[in-house]
C-alpha positions, 0 to 999 in steps of 0.5 A: 280727595286729598281731604279723605286720604289726609283725613285716613292717614290721620285717623291710622296714625291715631289708632297705630299710637293707641294700638302702640300704647294698649301694648306696652300696657298689657307688657307692663300688666303682664310684666306685674301679674307674674311679680305678683305671682312669684313674690304675693309681697309684692301685690301692692307694687304689682298693682301700683305698676299697673295704675300706673301703666294705665295711666300711661296708656292714656297719656300716650293716647291723649297725647297723640290726639293732641298733636293730632288737633295741633296738626289740623289747626295749624291747617286751618290757620294756614288756609285763613291767612291764606284766604285774608292775607293782604299779600295774595302773591306772597300769600300771606306766607303761606306755607304751601304758596311759597318754596318753604313747604317742606323746611322748619317752618312748616307742620309741628313747628308753626301751628296756629302762628299768624305770620303777619306780625309774627315774632319770629325769634331765633328762627332758623330759615337757613337755605329757605328760598323766600323769593318776592315774599313780602315781609312787612310786619315781621319780627325776625329779630336774631333771626339766623338767614344764612344761606337764604335765597331773597332775589327778587325781594325788595329790602328796601324801607318801604317793603321792610316798613315795621320790621325789626331785622336786629342781629339777622345774620344774611350770609355772614355780612355785617349786621344791617349791611343787606338792607337800604336806607 
């Protein structure tokens, strides 16, 4: 049932974007026709403006369709990651299986990204709750994790094998002070 609702919302958003683009094109064409009627010498300029308005509309429609496509691809990737995750409790860092759903880690910022071994340079995870999440193999170089709740996450070298956490800011502590060797 939720899938049907989501599909209807997506179709509504796409139709709305197309309608807005058509309205803008219509307004620009009317302005160009008015320009042509006021000064026949501006006929070429008016035609060029109409052509540009048409191309802008097509570009906006394509942009809306691509945004929808990217969102769907991200959702499919999340489902596949969760399905094939070697860490069932962490859900493969599935955004729906942890408390990161409403943060900047969801939606357009993560579409199509494979979270297993992902390079997350400069990702802002401020105030993200990562309780119990196993981050083996993740490259989090330069990640800002200030304010992150990582209670219950084993930061021991055994759980962080292969993880590059150079430059990670964890509550303002000096580099490496929150990991055990």
